[in-house]
N, C-alpha and C positions, 0 to 999 in steps of 0.2 A: 545225146543225153536227154533231150526233151522229146516226149512222145506225143506227136500230133497226128491227127487223122489224115490230113491232106498235105501232100508234099508242097503244094503252092503256099500253104499257110506257113510251113516250116521255113521256106525261103524268105517269105515276107517278114516273118518273125525275126530270124537271124539277121537278115539284111537291114531291116529298119533299126534294130539295135546297133548294128555295126555302123550304119549311116549316121545315127545319132552320135555315137562315140567318136566318129571320125569326121563329122561334118565340118568342123572348124578347120580341118586341114586344107580346105580349099583356098584358104588365104585370109579368112576373116580374123580380125584382131579381137582378142579377149575383151578389150575395152568397149567393143561395139555391142556386146551381148549384155542386156540388162538382167538383173536378178531382183529388181524391185517389183516387177509385174510378171507372174508366171506365164501368162498368155503371150506376152510380148517375147519372153525368153524363148519359149518353144517356137514361136513364129520366126524369130531371128535365126535360131538354129536350123529350123526346117528349110529356110530360104537358101541355105548353103548346101543342102543335101544333094540335090540333083547335080550341081556343079562339081561337088566332091566326087560323086560316083562316076560321072561321065568324063571328067577331065583328069582324074588322078588314078584311074585303074592300073595302068601300066606301072606307074611310079610306086604304088602301094603293094602291088602283087608280089608276094614272096619277100617282103621287106619288113619283118617283124620289128626290127630296131626302129625304123621310121614310124611305124604304127604306134609303138610304145612311146616314142618321143612326143608325137602329137598328143597322145592321150594324157601324158604327164603334164604337158603344158596347158592344154585346153579343156580336157574333159573333167578332171577332178574338181574344178571349181563349181561345176554344175550338177554333178551326179554324186550322191552320198553313198559311196560304196561301203563304208563301215556300217551304215544303217541297214543297207541291203544284206550284208553278210550276217549281221546280228539276227535279222528276220529269218534268213535261210537256216541258220543254226537252230532256231527255235528253242526248245527246252534244253538243248545241249549247251547253249550259251552260258546258262547259270551253273552248269556242271564243270566248266572248264576254267583254267587259270588265265590270267591276263596274257601270258606268253602264248598260250594256245589260241586265244581269241585273236590276237594280232597276227599270228601266223596264218590263221584261216582267212582273215581279212585280206592279207597280202596275196595269198594264192587264189582266193576267189576273184579278186580284182583282175589278176593276170589271166585267170581262166576265162573271164568274160571277154577280155580283149582278144585272147587267142582264139576262142571258139567263134566269136562273131566276125572277126576280121577274115577268117577263112571262108565265110559265107558272103562277104561283102560283094564280090564280083558276080555273084549269081543273080543279083537283083538289078533290074534295069528300070529306073523310075523316070517317068515323064514329069510329074508334078506332085506337089503336096499342098493340100488346102487345110488350113488350121481353123477350127471352129472356136467360138467364144468359150471361155472356161466355165466350169460348173463347180461351185463350192460344195464339197462333201460335208464339211463342218469347218468352223473357224480354224484357219491355218492349214487346211488341206483342200486341194482342188484337183480336178481332172481336166485335161485339155485334149479334146478329140481332134483327130486329123484324118483326112481321106487321102490315101496314096493311090495314084494312078500309074500303073505299070505300062511299059511299051506295048505289051500284048493286049491291052485294053482292060485287064482285070483291075478291080478296085478293092481296096482293103481298108478297114477302119483300124487306125492305130491310136491308142489312148495313152497319154503320158500322165503319170500321177506325181504330184509335187507337194511339198510341205514347206512351211515357213520356218526356217531355223531362227528361233527367237534370239539365240546368243549373238549371231552375226547379222541378223535382220536381212537374210537372203533366202530366196526361194531355191529349193533343191529338188531335182528329180530323183525318185527312189523306186520307180517301177515303170515298166512299159507293157501294155497289153495289146495284142493283135487279135481281132475278131473275138474278144472276150477272154483270150488266153493270157494269163499273167505270167511274166517271166519269173517273178519272185516265187509264186506259188509252185511252179513247176520245179524250180531248183530246190525249194524247201522239201517237196515230196521226195525228190531224188536223193538228196543228202541225208534226210531223216532215215531213209532205208539203209544207206551206206554206213551211217554212224552206228545204227543198231547192229549191223552185221559184223563190222570190223573195228569199230571204235574211232574216236576223233583223230588220234595221232596217226593211225594208218591211213585215214582219208586224206589228211594233210600231206603225208608223205607221197601218196599216190598223185595228188594234185601237183606237188612240187616236181615230181618226175616228169609228168606230162608237160609241164610248163618250161622245162629245161631249155629246149630248143628255142622257144619263143624269147626266153630271157638271154639267149646267147651263151648258155653254159655248156 
């Protein structure tokens, strides 16, 4: 779905999002992850990435039910998928009903987990180094990290987070690898699909592709 120039970037992009989404499956408790400080939140999440990838590969491979269970328990408190889905829909968000919006949020969330979990095993990470956060504007920050792979390649992965004023918690809403934004790529793709076949048809297509992952 995403069009990137280099295959290695594609693997890092998919793999790091998958690793982020599944990092807590390595055994960390949700209570150990702070949302008061976005830099600490990303650091604590990143510390479990290598362990999750290196120790849980066999257990996670071909097990969408377990992947989804992990995500439902640990991921959603830290990743604002409704906000991501709204951005991805762009101008079409205002043109749709609440039922359509919720349907897209549900299928988009599952699409993320399904797509990225399939690429999880392709990435072999040695270490992740998190840099100090940078404030873009009040309530929004970026946290850069350097990912060292087993083959010696290094990639820059940037997490974008915002402060949820209502719940007073920091939430991740985008991941960028070598300057490539996950949200922007999805927005371009879905904008084209919405224009071609319409929102309902896009949601139906997503639902069909997600069937197996959902165990339907």
